[in-house]
C-alpha positions as CSV (number, residue, x, y, z in Angstrom):
1,M,169.6,168.8,153.1
2,T,166.5,169.4,155.3
3,S,166.7,171.4,158.5
4,L,165.6,170.1,161.9
5,W,162.9,172.7,161.9
6,M,161.3,171.4,158.7
7,K,161.1,167.8,159.9
8,D,157.6,167.9,161.3
9,A,156.6,171.3,160.2
10,E,153.0,171.7,158.9
11,T,152.9,174.9,156.9
12,P,150.0,175.1,154.4
13,A,150.9,175.8,150.8
14,R,149.7,179.2,149.5
15,L,148.5,180.0,146.0
16,R,150.6,181.7,143.4
17,L,150.0,185.3,142.6
18,T,146.9,186.4,140.8
19,P,147.9,189.3,138.6
20,G,146.1,192.7,138.3
21,S,145.6,193.6,141.9
22,R,146.7,196.8,143.6
23,F,148.0,197.3,147.1
24,D,149.3,200.1,149.3
25,T,152.5,198.1,149.9
26,V,153.9,194.9,148.4
27,V,156.5,193.1,150.5
28,I,158.8,190.8,148.5
29,G,160.1,188.0,150.7
30,A,158.4,186.0,153.4
31,G,161.2,185.6,155.9
32,I,161.3,187.2,159.3
33,T,161.7,190.8,158.0
34,G,159.0,190.5,155.3
35,L,156.3,188.9,157.5
36,V,156.9,191.3,160.5
37,T,156.9,194.3,158.1
38,A,153.7,193.1,156.5
39,L,152.0,192.5,159.9
40,L,153.0,195.9,161.2
41,L,151.7,197.7,158.1
42,A,148.5,195.6,158.0
43,E,147.8,196.4,161.7
44,S,148.2,200.1,160.8
45,G,145.3,199.7,158.2
46,A,147.4,199.5,155.0
47,E,146.5,197.1,152.2
48,V,149.5,194.8,152.0
49,A,150.5,191.7,150.0
50,V,153.5,189.4,150.5
51,V,155.2,187.8,147.5
52,E,157.5,184.8,148.1
53,G,159.6,183.1,145.4
54,R,159.6,179.8,147.1
55,R,157.7,178.5,150.2
56,I,157.7,180.2,153.6
57,G,160.6,178.9,155.6
58,E,162.6,177.6,152.7
59,S,165.2,180.4,152.8
60,T,167.5,182.0,155.4
61,T,165.2,182.3,158.3
62,G,164.0,178.8,158.2
63,A,167.6,177.5,158.1
64,S,168.9,179.6,161.0
65,T,170.1,178.4,164.4
66,G,167.1,180.1,166.0
67,K,169.2,182.2,168.4
68,V,167.7,185.5,169.7
69,S,170.7,187.2,171.3
70,L,172.3,190.6,171.8
71,L,175.7,188.9,172.3
72,Q,176.5,188.1,168.7
73,G,179.9,186.5,168.5
74,T,182.4,189.3,168.1
75,R,180.2,191.7,166.1
76,A,180.2,194.4,168.8
77,Q,184.0,195.0,168.7
78,R,184.0,195.1,164.9
79,I,181.2,197.7,164.8
80,R,182.9,199.7,167.5
81,R,186.2,199.6,165.7
82,R,184.7,200.7,162.5
83,H,182.1,203.3,163.7
84,G,182.7,204.2,167.3
85,D,180.8,203.9,170.5
86,R,177.6,205.8,169.5
87,A,177.0,203.6,166.5
88,L,177.5,200.5,168.6
89,I,175.0,201.7,171.2
90,N,172.4,202.5,168.5
91,Y,173.0,199.0,167.0
92,V,172.4,197.3,170.3
93,E,169.3,199.5,170.9
94,A,167.9,198.4,167.5
95,N,168.6,194.8,168.3
96,Q,167.1,195.2,171.8
97,A,163.9,196.6,170.2
98,G,163.8,193.7,167.8
99,R,164.4,191.1,170.5
100,Q,161.7,192.6,172.8
101,W,159.1,192.7,170.0
102,L,159.9,189.1,169.0
103,L,159.8,187.6,172.5
104,R,156.6,189.5,173.4
105,Y,155.0,188.2,170.2
106,C,156.1,184.6,171.1
107,E,154.6,185.0,174.6
108,E,151.3,186.4,173.3
109,H,151.0,183.5,170.8
110,S,152.2,180.7,173.0
111,L,155.3,179.9,170.9
112,P,157.9,177.9,172.8
113,V,161.0,179.9,173.7
114,Q,163.9,178.7,175.8
115,R,165.6,181.4,177.9
116,E,169.3,180.6,178.0
117,S,172.6,182.5,178.4
118,A,174.6,183.4,175.3
119,V,178.3,182.7,175.4
120,T,181.1,183.9,173.1
121,Y,184.1,181.7,173.9
122,A,187.8,181.3,173.0
123,Q,188.5,177.9,171.5
124,S,192.2,178.5,171.7
125,A,194.6,180.8,173.6
126,G,194.8,183.0,170.4
127,E,191.1,183.9,170.7
128,K,191.3,185.2,174.3
129,S,192.0,188.7,173.1
130,A,188.8,188.8,170.9
131,V,186.8,187.6,173.9
132,R,188.2,190.4,176.1
133,K,187.5,193.0,173.5
134,E,184.0,191.8,173.1
135,L,183.4,192.1,176.8
136,E,184.8,195.7,176.7
137,A,182.6,196.7,173.7
138,L,179.4,195.3,175.1
139,R,180.0,197.1,178.5
140,V,180.3,200.3,176.5
141,A,177.0,199.4,174.9
142,R,175.5,199.1,178.5
143,L,174.9,195.4,178.4
144,P,175.3,193.4,181.6
145,V,177.9,191.0,180.2
146,E,180.2,188.9,182.5
147,S,183.5,187.2,182.1
148,M,183.7,183.4,182.3
149,T,186.9,181.4,183.1
150,E,185.4,177.9,183.3
151,A,182.6,176.1,181.6
152,D,181.3,172.5,181.8
153,V,181.8,171.6,178.2
154,P,183.8,168.8,176.5
155,F,185.4,170.9,173.8
156,P,188.4,173.3,174.2
157,F,187.5,176.4,176.3
158,F,189.9,179.2,177.1
159,G,187.5,181.7,178.6
160,A,184.4,183.6,177.5
161,V,182.0,186.5,177.7
162,T,178.4,185.7,178.6
163,L,175.1,187.5,178.6
164,F,172.3,186.0,180.6
165,D,168.6,185.8,179.7
166,Q,168.9,185.5,175.9
167,A,166.7,183.1,173.9
168,Q,166.4,180.4,171.3
169,L,163.3,179.1,169.4
170,D,162.0,177.2,166.4
171,P,162.2,179.7,163.5
172,I,159.7,177.7,161.3
173,A,157.1,177.7,164.1
174,L,157.6,181.5,164.3
175,L,157.2,182.1,160.6
176,A,154.1,179.9,160.5
177,A,152.4,182.0,163.3
178,L,153.4,185.3,161.6
179,A,152.1,184.2,158.2
180,A,148.8,183.1,159.7
181,E,148.4,186.4,161.5
182,V,149.3,188.4,158.4
183,E,146.5,186.6,156.5
184,A,144.1,187.1,159.4
185,H,144.5,190.9,158.7
186,T,143.3,190.1,155.1
187,A,146.8,190.5,153.6
188,P,147.4,187.8,151.0
189,I,150.7,185.8,150.9
190,F,151.6,184.5,147.4
191,E,154.1,181.7,147.3
192,S,156.0,180.1,144.4
193,T,156.0,183.5,142.7
194,L,159.4,184.9,141.6
195,V,159.7,188.6,141.2
196,H,161.7,189.7,138.2
197,N,161.7,193.4,138.4
198,V,160.0,196.6,139.8
199,H,159.2,199.4,137.4
200,E,157.7,202.9,137.8
201,G,154.1,202.7,136.5
202,E,151.4,205.2,135.8
203,H,150.4,207.9,138.4
204,G,153.5,207.4,140.4
205,E,152.7,203.8,141.3
206,L,155.1,200.9,141.0
207,R,154.6,197.8,138.9
208,V,155.9,194.6,140.4
209,E,156.7,192.2,137.6
210,T,156.5,188.5,138.5
211,E,156.6,185.2,136.6
212,H,152.8,185.0,137.0
213,G,151.9,188.5,136.0
214,D,152.1,192.0,137.5
215,I,150.6,193.8,140.5
216,T,150.9,197.5,141.5
217,A,151.7,199.3,144.7
218,R,152.5,202.7,146.1
219,T,155.5,201.2,148.1
220,V,157.6,198.1,147.6
221,V,159.7,196.5,150.4
222,I,162.4,194.2,149.3
223,A,162.9,191.8,152.2
224,T,164.9,189.1,150.4
225,G,168.3,188.0,151.7
226,T,170.0,190.3,149.2
227,P,168.2,192.8,147.0
228,F,167.6,191.4,143.5
229,L,167.5,194.9,142.0
230,D,170.9,196.1,141.0
231,R,170.0,199.7,141.6
232,G,172.0,200.8,144.6
233,G,174.8,198.2,144.0
234,Y,174.0,196.2,147.1
235,F,175.6,193.1,145.6
236,A,178.9,195.0,145.8
237,R,178.3,196.0,149.4
238,L,177.7,192.5,150.7
239,V,179.7,189.2,151.1
240,P,177.5,186.1,150.7
241,R,178.4,183.2,153.0
242,R,177.3,179.7,153.2
243,S,177.4,177.9,156.6
244,Y,176.5,174.4,157.7
245,L,174.4,172.9,160.5
246,S,173.7,169.5,161.9
247,A,171.4,168.1,164.6
248,F,172.7,165.1,166.6
249,R,171.4,162.5,169.0
250,V,174.0,162.2,171.8
251,T,174.2,160.4,175.1
252,E,176.6,162.9,176.6
253,P,175.2,166.0,178.5
254,I,174.4,168.8,176.1
255,P,175.5,172.3,177.2
256,Q,172.5,174.5,178.1
257,P,173.9,177.9,177.2
258,M,174.2,178.9,173.5
259,F,177.9,178.8,172.7
260,L,179.6,180.5,169.8
261,S,183.3,180.6,169.1
262,A,185.2,183.9,168.9
263,G,187.4,182.7,166.0
264,S,187.5,180.5,162.9
265,P,186.4,178.0,162.0
266,T,183.1,179.0,163.7
267,R,181.4,176.6,166.0
268,S,177.9,177.4,167.2
269,V,176.5,175.0,169.8
270,R,173.0,174.9,171.3
271,Y,170.4,172.3,172.3
272,A,167.1,172.0,170.6
273,P,164.0,170.4,172.2
274,T,162.2,167.8,170.2
275,P,159.3,165.4,171.0
276,E,161.9,162.6,171.4
277,G,164.1,164.7,173.7
278,D,166.8,167.4,173.4
279,V,169.2,167.1,170.5
280,L,172.6,168.8,170.0
281,M,172.8,171.4,167.2
282,V,176.2,172.4,165.9
283,G,176.7,175.0,163.1
284,G,179.6,176.8,161.4
285,H,182.5,176.0,159.1
286,G,181.3,178.6,156.6
287,H,182.8,180.0,153.4
288,V,182.1,182.5,150.7
289,V,179.4,181.1,148.4
290,G,180.9,179.4,145.4
291,R,184.5,179.6,146.5
292,A,185.0,176.3,148.4
293,P,186.8,173.6,146.4
294,S,184.4,171.2,148.2
295,A,181.4,172.4,150.2
296,Q,180.9,168.8,151.3
297,R,184.3,168.9,153.1
298,H,183.1,171.9,155.2
299,A,180.0,170.0,156.2
300,D,182.0,166.9,157.0
301,E,184.5,168.8,159.1
302,L,181.6,170.1,161.2
303,I,180.5,166.5,161.9
304,E,184.0,165.4,162.5
305,W,184.5,168.1,165.1
306,T,181.2,167.2,166.8
307,R,182.1,163.5,167.0
308,R,185.5,164.3,168.4
309,W,184.1,166.0,171.4
310,F,180.7,164.2,171.6
311,P,181.8,160.6,170.7
312,S,178.2,159.3,170.7
313,A,177.0,161.9,168.2
314,E,174.6,160.4,165.6
315,P,173.7,162.9,162.9
316,L,169.9,163.3,162.4
317,H,169.6,166.2,160.1
318,S,172.2,168.3,158.1
319,W,171.5,171.5,156.3
320,S,173.0,174.8,155.3
321,A,172.1,178.5,155.4
322,Q,173.0,181.6,153.4
323,D,173.7,184.9,155.0
324,Y,175.1,188.3,153.8
325,L,177.8,190.2,155.6
326,P,177.8,193.9,155.1
327,I,181.2,195.4,154.2
328,D,180.3,198.3,156.5
329,E,179.5,195.9,159.5
330,L,176.1,197.5,160.0
331,P,172.9,196.3,158.2
332,Y,171.4,198.4,155.3
333,V,167.8,199.3,156.0
334,G,166.0,202.1,154.1
335,P,165.5,203.4,150.6
336,L,166.9,201.4,147.7
337,L,168.3,204.7,146.3
338,P,169.0,207.9,148.3
339,G,165.9,210.1,148.6
340,R,163.6,207.6,146.9
341,E,161.2,206.2,149.5
342,Q,159.0,204.2,147.2
343,I,161.3,201.1,147.2
344,L,162.7,200.1,150.5
345,V,165.3,197.4,151.3
346,A,166.7,195.5,154.3
347,T,169.8,193.3,154.1
348,G,173.2,192.6,155.7
349,Y,172.2,191.0,159.0
350,A,175.5,189.1,159.3
351,K,173.8,185.9,160.5
352,W,171.7,187.6,163.3
353,G,168.4,188.0,161.5
354,L,166.1,187.2,164.3
355,T,167.0,190.4,166.1
356,N,168.2,192.5,163.1
357,G,165.4,191.3,160.9
358,V,162.7,192.4,163.4
359,A,164.5,195.7,164.0
360,A,164.6,196.2,160.2
361,A,160.9,195.6,160.0
362,L,160.2,198.1,162.8
363,A,162.3,200.7,160.9
364,L,160.7,199.9,157.5
365,A,157.2,200.1,158.8
366,G,158.1,203.3,160.6
367,R,159.4,204.9,157.4
368,V,156.1,204.0,155.6
369,T,153.9,205.3,158.4
370,G,156.1,208.3,159.1
371,K,157.1,207.2,162.6
372,P,160.6,205.6,162.4
373,P,162.3,204.6,165.6
374,A,165.0,206.9,167.0
375,W,167.8,204.4,166.3
376,A,166.7,203.8,162.7
377,G,169.3,206.2,161.2
378,S,172.2,204.1,162.4
379,L,171.0,201.3,160.1
380,S,170.3,203.5,157.2
381,S,170.9,202.0,153.7
382,W,172.8,205.2,152.8
383,R,175.2,206.7,155.3
384,T,178.4,208.8,155.1
385,S,180.1,206.5,157.5
386,E,180.3,203.8,154.8
387,L,183.2,205.8,153.3
388,R,185.4,204.3,156.0
389,S,184.7,200.9,154.5
390,L,185.9,201.8,151.1
391,P,189.2,199.8,151.4
392,T,187.1,196.7,152.4
393,A,184.8,197.2,149.5
394,V,187.8,197.6,147.1
395,S,189.3,194.4,148.4
396,A,186.0,192.4,148.3
397,N,185.3,193.5,144.7
398,A,188.8,192.8,143.6
399,S,188.3,189.3,144.7
400,V,185.0,189.2,142.7
401,A,186.9,190.4,139.6
402,R,189.5,187.6,140.1
403,Q,186.7,185.0,140.4
404,L,185.1,186.3,137.2
405,L,188.3,186.1,135.2
406,T,189.4,182.8,136.6
407,G,185.9,181.3,136.0
408,W,185.8,182.3,132.3
409,R,189.4,181.3,131.7
410,H,188.7,177.8,133.1
411,A,185.3,177.5,131.2
412,L,186.8,178.4,127.8
413,G,189.6,175.9,128.3
414,S,187.3,173.0,129.2
415,G,186.2,170.5,126.6
416,R,183.5,167.8,126.7
417,G,184.0,164.8,128.8
418,A,182.2,161.7,130.1
419,L,179.0,162.1,131.9
420,P,179.5,163.3,135.5
421,A,179.1,160.6,138.1
422,E,176.1,160.6,140.4
423,G,176.1,163.7,142.6
424,Q,178.8,165.5,140.6
425,G,178.9,168.4,138.2
426,R,181.4,170.2,136.1
427,I,181.9,173.0,133.6
428,E,182.3,172.2,129.9
429,R,182.6,174.4,126.8
430,H,180.0,173.4,124.1
431,G,181.0,175.5,121.1
432,V,181.3,179.0,122.6
433,M,178.9,178.3,125.4
434,P,180.1,177.5,128.9
435,T,177.9,174.7,130.0
436,A,177.1,173.3,133.5
437,V,176.6,169.6,133.4
438,S,175.5,167.6,136.4
439,T,174.1,164.2,137.3
440,V,171.6,164.1,140.2
441,D,169.3,161.1,140.9
442,G,170.3,159.5,137.7
443,V,169.4,162.5,135.5
444,T,172.1,164.4,133.7
445,T,171.1,168.0,132.9
446,E,172.9,170.7,131.0
447,I,172.3,174.4,131.7
448,S,174.1,177.6,130.9
449,A,177.1,178.0,133.2
450,V,176.8,181.8,133.1
451,C,175.0,183.4,136.0
452,P,172.3,185.8,134.7
453,H,173.2,188.4,137.3
454,L,176.6,189.6,136.2
455,G,178.0,186.8,134.1
456,G,180.0,184.8,136.6
457,I,180.8,181.2,135.8
458,L,178.9,178.8,138.2
459,C,180.7,176.3,140.5
460,W,179.3,173.0,141.6
461,N,178.3,172.6,145.2
462,D,178.9,168.9,146.1
463,A,177.1,169.2,149.5
464,E,173.8,170.5,148.2
465,K,174.0,169.5,144.5
466,S,173.5,173.0,143.3
467,W,175.3,175.5,141.0
468,D,176.6,178.5,143.0
469,C,178.0,181.8,141.6
470,P,181.3,182.8,143.3
471,L,180.7,186.5,142.4
472,H,177.7,187.5,144.5
473,G,176.1,184.3,145.8
474,S,173.3,183.4,143.4
475,R,172.5,179.7,143.5
476,F,170.6,177.4,141.1
477,A,169.2,173.8,141.3
478,P,170.7,171.3,138.8
479,D,167.8,172.0,136.4
480,G,168.5,175.8,136.6
481,T,165.8,176.8,139.1
482,L,166.8,179.9,141.0
483,L,167.4,179.2,144.7
484,D,169.1,182.4,146.0
485,G,169.7,185.8,144.5
486,P,170.7,188.5,143.6
487,A,169.9,186.8,140.3
488,S,166.2,187.3,139.5
489,S,165.6,184.6,136.9
490,S,166.2,180.8,136.6
491,L,168.4,179.1,134.0
492,R,166.7,177.0,131.4
493,P,168.1,173.6,130.5
494,L,170.1,173.6,127.2
495,A,168.9,170.2,126.2
496,S,166.4,167.6,127.4
497,P,167.5,165.9,130.6
498,Y,169.3,162.6,130.0
499,R,168.7,159.7,132.4
500,A,172.0,158.1,133.1
501,P,172.2,154.3,132.7
502,N,172.6,152.4,136.0
503,W,176.0,151.2,135.0
504,L,177.4,154.7,135.0
505,P,179.8,154.9,138.0
506,G,178.1,156.4,141.0
507,T,174.5,155.8,139.7
508,E,174.0,152.4,141.3
509,R,170.9,152.2,143.4
């Protein structure tokens, strides 16, 4: 599953980490937060390095819709309900600062940006109340939102709230420009370098342990989708969600505003310019990672919905993205542990990383330099207001416990079977070892079915041919390579890969 943004992207490969170096700050993760944080610190004169486990653009930012908006579905009303008016105003101010920085950067570097209205719409009569509450909440937050009663769209529309002069862009082009400028400030970016741990070293410095050796720093910023260090228990404060996107060639008119439904299943609609002309981009139909009986069904439903309302729709690219929803509704930006400023984190953007991610970078760089923005406290990683979210946390983690018990019960009751068909995977018990067996591209591979994070039993993702953990969202390729955290290590194959014969059902070429 390759995103539209990656189709013609020309991003140079970077070298793996060379161990033994020392920096003022090491930023882990080369998404929007990591690269902007590194750039801000490098501009201030700090010695900075960025360490990325995969390639730039291969994770959340590079798979996003590319929307830069202060109207974010129905988030405003949820934040207001949980935290009150002042917290909502601070959240909007933070996102406004992130949006302004980002759009100014794009203008200064001649990156294409389309200025369009953002629209949160009701796709049924039952969603009209949510639209009305979002309008009220954003007016409290002093945004010039307006009500819409009609729209020139083919899909069901029961009213909306709109905010003019928002933006959309190509996130891969943005990351490429940021990476080049980071390196222009003599800050190295190391790719294909998985970080396993961060330890306290000598003289108060931190030792960053990677698969290619160690480096040291005074400060470490963890800018991965979810922190891979369990200190702070962020895995229990986030809900990992997978959502699906497709780009289509259509002959029908494509709506110009950026539409997002107020209810579920989520439908996000925007146009995207390409050298061959505008294409229609539709996203949504998400689910908690590892908990869908068939991820492919979610992806198919998105395409079915698009073809229903745009009959000429021809899928060009389909892909997915992983985001983390904070149980407290607000992002977590600040120290990994209370009062410990050496390790900083940023997570929980709830699918709005292009504004939240830049705001987080501004807050993180401000903490390091001693000049945090006035609104930074509202996004703190440790705040007393989170006590209000305790019932939500209990519910979320009770669900995790059920997934853990159900997974092990199923795994221990499963015996060996015939080789999985092409594109399929299943859990078997080999002796006392739960084993994940899959066949992809004619190769059958066996790996441990136990997630190295907290021991969840993996589930097969039939849309992306991956093994996903239903506890906290770690994901692995069929050969065990780590794709998403909070796990910090890959799974090794239990036996040599077996190339399935071409007569096995489903393996015909």
